[in-house]
VOBA-918400 format. One line per 5 residues: number of its first residue (from 1); for each residue x, y, z of N, C-alpha, C. Coordinates in pm, 1 decimal. Layout:
residues N
NUM> X,Y,Z,X,Y,Z,X,Y,Z ~ ...
//
This chain:
residues 116
1> 587.8,142.9,-356.5,481.6,166.2,-261.5,504.6,303.1,-199.4 ~ 395.5,372.5,-180.0,401.5,504.7,-117.9,328.5,499.7,15.2 ~ 381.3,568.0,114.7,320.8,575.1,246.7,287.1,720.7,277.2 ~ 164.1,741.6,321.5,121.8,874.8,364.5,67.7,860.1,506.1 ~ 114.2,945.9,594.2,67.0,947.0,732.6,5.0,1083.4,758.0
6> -117.3,1081.3,807.6,-185.1,1205.4,843.2,-258.7,1181.0,974.0 ~ -204.9,1235.4,1082.2,-262.9,1208.2,1212.9,-260.0,1058.3,1240.4 ~ -375.2,1001.1,1272.9,-384.8,858.1,1299.8,-435.6,780.4,1178.7 ~ -403.4,828.1,1061.5,-444.7,759.4,938.8,-321.8,722.6,856.5 ~ -317.0,597.8,812.9,-211.5,549.9,723.8,-274.9,520.7,588.6
11> -210.2,567.7,482.5,-256.1,539.3,346.6,-135.9,489.1,267.9 ~ -150.0,370.5,211.3,-42.9,312.1,130.8,-94.5,293.7,-10.7 ~ -16.0,338.0,-108.7,-51.9,323.2,-249.5,45.4,224.7,-311.6 ~ -10.5,121.9,-376.7,65.6,5.5,-417.5,61.3,-12.2,-569.0 ~ 177.3,-37.8,-628.0,187.6,-55.9,-773.7,143.9,-196.4,-814.9
16> 126.4,-217.0,-945.0,74.8,-343.3,-997.5,158.9,-463.9,-956.0 ~ 288.4,-454.7,-968.5,375.2,-566.6,-932.0,366.9,-598.9,-783.4 ~ 350.3,-497.0,-701.6,338.4,-518.2,-557.2,205.3,-585.6,-523.0 ~ 97.8,-545.3,-592.0,-31.8,-610.4,-571.0,-22.3,-758.3,-609.5 ~ 43.5,-786.2,-721.4,62.3,-925.9,-764.5,142.2,-1004.3,-661.4
21> 245.6,-943.6,-605.0,326.1,-1010.8,-503.3,242.0,-1039.9,-378.6 ~ 162.0,-943.4,-335.4,74.7,-964.8,-219.6,-23.6,-1078.5,-246.5 ~ -81.1,-1080.8,-368.0,-175.6,-1186.1,-404.3,-108.5,-1323.5,-405.1 ~ 22.3,-1326.2,-429.4,98.9,-1451.2,-428.0,145.4,-1487.9,-286.5 ~ 104.0,-1409.1,-187.4,139.2,-1439.0,-49.0,268.1,-1377.8,-0.8
26> 328.2,-1290.2,-81.0,456.2,-1227.8,-44.7,435.0,-1096.6,30.6 ~ 532.0,-1060.7,111.2,535.3,-931.7,178.4,607.6,-832.4,89.2 ~ 558.7,-709.0,83.3,628.0,-603.8,8.3,665.1,-493.9,107.3 ~ 774.1,-423.7,76.2,817.6,-319.6,168.9,883.2,-203.2,98.1 ~ 882.9,-91.1,167.0,954.4,28.7,125.8,1032.3,78.3,245.2
31> 1115.4,179.0,221.7,1194.5,231.0,333.3,1227.8,377.0,311.3 ~ 1246.4,445.1,421.8,1291.9,583.5,422.7,1413.2,587.3,514.1 ~ 1530.6,619.1,457.0,1653.5,621.9,535.0,1665.0,754.4,608.4 ~ 1643.6,750.1,737.9,1651.6,867.5,824.2,1788.8,871.1,890.0 ~ 1830.9,985.7,939.6,1959.2,990.1,1009.4,1959.4,893.8,1128.4
36> 2050.1,799.7,1127.6,2065.4,707.2,1239.0,1978.4,582.7,1233.8 ~ 1871.8,583.4,1153.0,1783.8,466.7,1147.6,1690.6,478.1,1027.9 ~ 1653.6,366.4,972.6,1558.3,364.6,862.1,1418.6,338.7,916.5 ~ 1319.3,396.5,849.4,1180.0,362.1,873.0,1142.4,265.2,761.6 ~ 1109.9,142.1,798.3,1070.1,40.5,701.3,919.2,24.2,714.5
41> 849.7,20.6,600.8,704.9,-0.9,603.0,672.7,-118.4,512.2 ~ 590.0,-208.8,567.5,562.0,-335.4,500.6,412.4,-359.7,489.8 ~ 374.9,-427.6,383.0,241.6,-485.0,369.1,259.5,-635.2,367.1 ~ 179.9,-702.9,447.6,195.9,-847.1,459.3,58.5,-914.0,459.3 ~ 35.8,-1007.2,365.8,-91.7,-1079.1,367.7,-92.3,-1183.0,479.3
46> -205.0,-1193.5,547.9,-217.7,-1289.8,656.8,-316.6,-1239.9,759.2 ~ -368.9,-1326.9,836.5,-465.8,-1289.4,938.5,-605.8,-1273.9,881.6 ~ -696.6,-1235.6,969.1,-836.9,-1223.6,930.3,-884.2,-1079.7,919.4 ~ -806.5,-985.0,970.6,-845.7,-843.7,971.1,-727.4,-756.8,931.4 ~ -758.6,-634.6,890.6,-653.9,-535.1,867.4,-595.7,-499.8,1004.1
51> -463.9,-498.6,1014.3,-399.7,-466.5,1140.7,-268.7,-394.9,1118.7 ~ -211.1,-343.1,1225.4,-83.8,-272.5,1215.7,-0.4,-297.2,1340.8 ~ 131.3,-310.9,1319.6,225.9,-317.6,1430.4,341.9,-223.6,1397.4 ~ 409.9,-180.1,1502.2,530.0,-98.3,1484.5,630.6,-140.0,1589.9 ~ 745.7,-189.1,1544.3,850.9,-231.0,1636.8,985.9,-216.6,1568.4
56> 1082.0,-163.0,1640.6,1220.5,-150.4,1594.1,1230.1,-82.6,1457.5 ~ 1151.5,22.8,1438.6,1157.3,99.7,1314.6,1084.3,36.5,1197.2 ~ 1006.9,-69.7,1222.8,934.8,-137.7,1115.4,784.8,-126.0,1139.3 ~ 716.2,-63.1,1044.5,571.3,-48.7,1045.1,515.0,-157.5,953.7 ~ 438.2,-249.0,1010.0,383.5,-359.5,931.2,232.1,-351.6,931.0
61> 174.4,-345.9,810.9,29.9,-349.2,794.3,-5.6,-488.6,743.6 ~ -89.1,-557.0,818.7,-135.0,-689.4,779.7,-268.6,-679.9,708.2 ~ -282.7,-758.1,602.3,-405.5,-759.1,523.0,-460.5,-901.4,516.8 ~ -592.4,-917.5,527.7,-650.9,-1051.6,515.5,-626.0,-1109.8,376.5 ~ -587.0,-1235.6,371.8,-555.5,-1302.1,245.1,-674.5,-1297.9,150.1
66> -794.4,-1325.5,199.6,-913.6,-1325.7,113.3,-939.6,-1187.3,55.6 ~ -920.7,-1083.7,135.8,-942.2,-947.1,87.0,-839.6,-911.1,-19.6 ~ -715.9,-954.9,-1.9,-611.0,-929.0,-101.2,-644.7,-998.7,-232.9 ~ -692.0,-1122.5,-226.0,-725.8,-1197.3,-346.9,-836.8,-1127.9,-425.2 ~ -940.0,-1082.7,-355.7,-1050.0,-1011.8,-422.1,-1000.6,-882.0,-482.3
71> -925.6,-806.0,-405.6,-873.5,-676.1,-448.0,-784.0,-690.2,-570.4 ~ -695.2,-788.5,-567.6,-598.9,-806.5,-676.4,-667.1,-850.1,-805.4 ~ -775.7,-926.1,-794.5,-838.7,-982.3,-912.6,-956.5,-905.2,-967.4 ~ -982.3,-787.0,-911.1,-1096.7,-706.9,-955.4,-1056.2,-561.2,-974.3 ~ -1153.4,-479.2,-1007.7,-1129.2,-335.3,-1020.0,-1143.1,-262.9,-886.4
76> -1161.6,-337.0,-779.5,-1168.8,-277.2,-645.9,-1045.5,-191.4,-623.4 ~ -1063.9,-70.5,-574.8,-953.5,24.4,-560.0,-871.6,-0.2,-434.5 ~ -937.8,-33.9,-323.8,-860.7,-42.4,-200.6,-916.9,-136.7,-97.8 ~ -841.6,-149.3,9.5,-880.6,-225.3,127.7,-869.5,-129.3,245.3 ~ -977.2,-116.9,321.3,-977.9,-25.0,435.0,-1001.8,-103.2,563.2
81> -952.3,-49.8,671.5,-974.4,-111.3,800.9,-917.4,-24.1,910.1 ~ -924.6,-72.9,1028.6,-872.3,1.5,1141.1,-804.4,-91.4,1239.1 ~ -714.8,-35.5,1313.7,-644.3,-110.1,1417.4,-633.8,-17.7,1537.9 ~ -725.4,-33.8,1632.4,-729.0,57.5,1745.7,-759.1,197.4,1696.7 ~ -676.5,294.3,1733.2,-703.7,432.5,1692.1,-657.0,466.8,1550.1
86> -599.7,369.2,1479.7,-538.9,396.1,1349.0,-632.1,351.9,1236.3 ~ -662.1,442.7,1144.3,-736.5,410.0,1022.9,-635.7,374.4,914.6 ~ -665.0,268.4,839.9,-572.3,219.7,738.0,-644.4,209.2,604.8 ~ -580.8,259.5,499.8,-632.9,247.1,364.3,-516.9,205.8,274.2 ~ -534.2,93.8,204.0,-434.9,44.9,108.9,-501.1,50.6,-27.5
91> -441.0,124.6,-121.1,-502.6,148.0,-251.4,-408.1,111.6,-365.0 ~ -468.0,78.1,-478.5,-389.6,63.6,-601.0,-340.8,202.3,-641.0 ~ -217.4,211.6,-685.6,-156.3,339.7,-724.0,-186.6,369.0,-870.2 ~ -260.1,476.8,-894.6,-296.2,516.6,-1031.0,-191.6,608.2,-1091.2 ~ -186.6,609.3,-1223.0,-96.5,698.8,-1295.4,-129.5,844.1,-1262.1
96> -26.1,925.3,-1249.8,-43.8,1069.4,-1231.9,-72.9,1129.7,-1368.8 ~ -175.6,1211.0,-1375.9,-210.8,1271.0,-1504.0,-114.9,1382.4,-1542.8 ~ -45.9,1440.0,-1444.5,46.3,1549.9,-1473.2,188.7,1519.1,-1425.8 ~ 228.5,1391.6,-1435.6,361.0,1350.7,-1387.4,470.7,1425.6,-1462.5 ~ 559.4,1486.2,-1389.1,672.4,1558.5,-1447.9,781.9,1461.3,-1493.0
101> 791.7,1350.4,-1422.2,893.0,1248.9,-1450.3,821.1,1119.8,-1488.5 ~ 843.1,1066.4,-1608.3,773.3,945.1,-1651.8,793.9,825.7,-1557.8 ~ 903.5,825.4,-1483.0,927.6,715.0,-1388.9,823.2,711.0,-1277.9 ~ 758.1,826.6,-1252.3,654.9,829.7,-1149.2,536.7,739.8,-1184.1 ~ 519.1,710.9,-1312.4,406.1,629.8,-1356.1,442.2,484.8,-1387.6
106> 565.5,446.3,-1364.9,606.0,308.7,-1393.0,529.6,210.9,-1305.0 ~ 470.9,108.7,-1365.9,401.5,-0.6,-1298.8,276.7,43.2,-1222.5 ~ 223.5,162.1,-1253.7,100.8,207.3,-1189.6,-19.9,160.8,-1270.8 ~ -135.3,173.0,-1212.0,-259.6,136.9,-1280.1,-305.8,252.2,-1368.3 ~ -368.7,222.6,-1482.9,-421.7,330.0,-1567.3,-522.4,413.6,-1488.3
111> -511.7,543.5,-1502.8,-601.2,634.2,-1430.1,-741.0,626.6,-1491.3 ~ -844.9,617.6,-1408.1,-980.1,604.4,-1462.2,-1036.7,732.9,-1521.5 ~ -976.5,846.6,-1489.5,-1026.6,973.6,-1543.4,-986.3,988.2,-1689.8 ~ -1074.0,1043.7,-1771.6,-1036.1,1064.6,-1912.5,-924.5,1167.2,-1923.9 ~ -833.8,1142.5,-2015.6,-722.4,1235.2,-2039.9,-767.6,1338.1,-2141.8
116> -750.4,1463.9,-2109.9,-793.9,1572.0,-2201.1,-687.0,1604.5,-2301.5
//
């Protein structure tokens, strides 16, 4: 899972196995080990709306179970929502067309753009 923060916008890109785990009701997480403390970021299915909390170095984005089920079982690219001043977008992670390292494309979704 990849996390991008830009101002008050959070964007998370999720690989195929992570989408399957979310659809099965599991929480998925990533982490960035900073000096003195880690930043942990989680996606968790549950609740009725997209939401976000941050406590003790853990950023948790909650996703509605029904929205996750639809997203996981279709070609829908993402789930968007907001939580107060924060805009949230959770997307399926597509293959990079110019990946320098083949590991960057492991477990990603096929890119919809034609390859030249």
